[in-house]
N, C-alpha and C positions, 0 to 999 in steps of 0.2 A: 555764118552760123546756121544752125538747123532749128527747126521748130516753126511755129506760127508767129507772125508779127501780131502783137496784141495792142496796137496803138489806137485803132479806131473802133467805134462800136460795131461797125460792119464786120471787121475781122473777129471781134469777140463773138458776135452772133454766129458767124460762119464756124468758128472753132467749137462753140458750145453745142450748136443745134444741128449742124450738118456733118462736119468732119468727124466728130466723135459719136455720132448717133449709132453707127455700126457697133461700136464698143458696147453701148448700152444694150443693144439687142443680143450681142454675144454673151454678155454677163448674165442677162436674165434668162435667155432661152437655152443656151448651150451649157453654161457653167451652173445655172440654177442656184445662184447665191441667194441665201435666205434674206439678207439685208444689204441693200445697195443704194448708195446716194452719190450722185456726181453733181458738183457745183462748178460749172465751167470746166476747169482742168484739175480740180481737187476730187479725188476718189475716196469714198469711204465704204468699207465692207463690214458686215457683221455675220458671225457664224458661231456655232456652239463650240468648235474646237480650233485651237491654233493651227493644227496641221492642215485643216481645211482652208484656213486663211492663207497659209504659206503656198498651198497649191493654187489658190485663186490668184495670188500675186504673180506667181510664175506664169500662169496661163495668160493673165492680162498683159504682162510684159512681152510674152511671145506674140500675142495677137497684135499689140501696138507696133512691134518691130516688123512683123511680117506683112501686116495689112496697111499700115500707115507710115512706116519708116520712122517711127517715134521711139523714144526710150523713156522709162520712168526716171524722174528727177531723183527720187530717193528709192532705189531698188531694194535697199535693206531697211526700209522704214520699220520702226518697232511695231509689233503687234500688241495692242493694249487690251487689258481686261476691262470689262464693263464695270468692274468694281471701282475703278479709278475715275479719272476725268479725261476729257479730250479738249484740247485747245484748238479750235478751228473757226475760221471765218470771222475772227474778232471776238469770239465768245468762248467761255469755259462751259462745257456741257458735262453735267453730272447727273446721277440718278435723282438728286434733289431738285435740279432745275438748271436754268441757263442764266449766266451773268456775263456782262461785258468784261473783256480783258482790260487791264490797266492801260495798255497802249492804245486801245480803241477809245477809252475815256479821254486820254490825253489828246488824241487827234480831234475829238469833238470839242474839247475845251479850247484848243488852238483855233479851230474854225470859228467858234463863238466869239472868242476874244478878237480875232481879226475882223469879224463882221461888225462887232460893236464898236471897234475903233474906226470903222469906215462909215462915212456918211452916206454911202451908196446903197445901204440895205433897203432904204425906203424906195429906191428906184429899181430894186432887183427883187421882186416878189418871189422869184424862183429860189433865191438864196435863203429867204426867210422860211419857205416851205421845206427846203433841204435841211436847214438847221433844226427845224421843228421835228422832222422825221427822225433825224439822228438822235436828238434829245429824247424823243419818245422811245426809241429802241433801247437807249442806254438806261432810261429810268424804268421802263415797264417790260423790257424784254421783247423777243421776237414773237 
């Protein structure tokens, strides 16, 4: 297969902060995209016109192919209006706010149920902190 192995935290760190850093610089300095966000390998762009976003997508695809030997997983991803919503990173993002997606809520519920069913939670303070952080995100947002 092609691409980066994302099994360990070291490979995630490498992919996010080293291997794709040149893409960040290209998008900001060369393409001058007004709104850009990258979370590991998820890319988000914002601009005033759809035509501008189509051009950015083509340029990013070209750059990734030529400079890194990578391809976009969804080269024809929809270009959305800011009047709607965006489901990303486990949340629904709208102009009104941010809320957890049902599948993210279900994942936290399963983790809580598994932890409560296990007597090891008292011996694993890291699990308790993890569940508390997840619950806080779900209840109060990012």
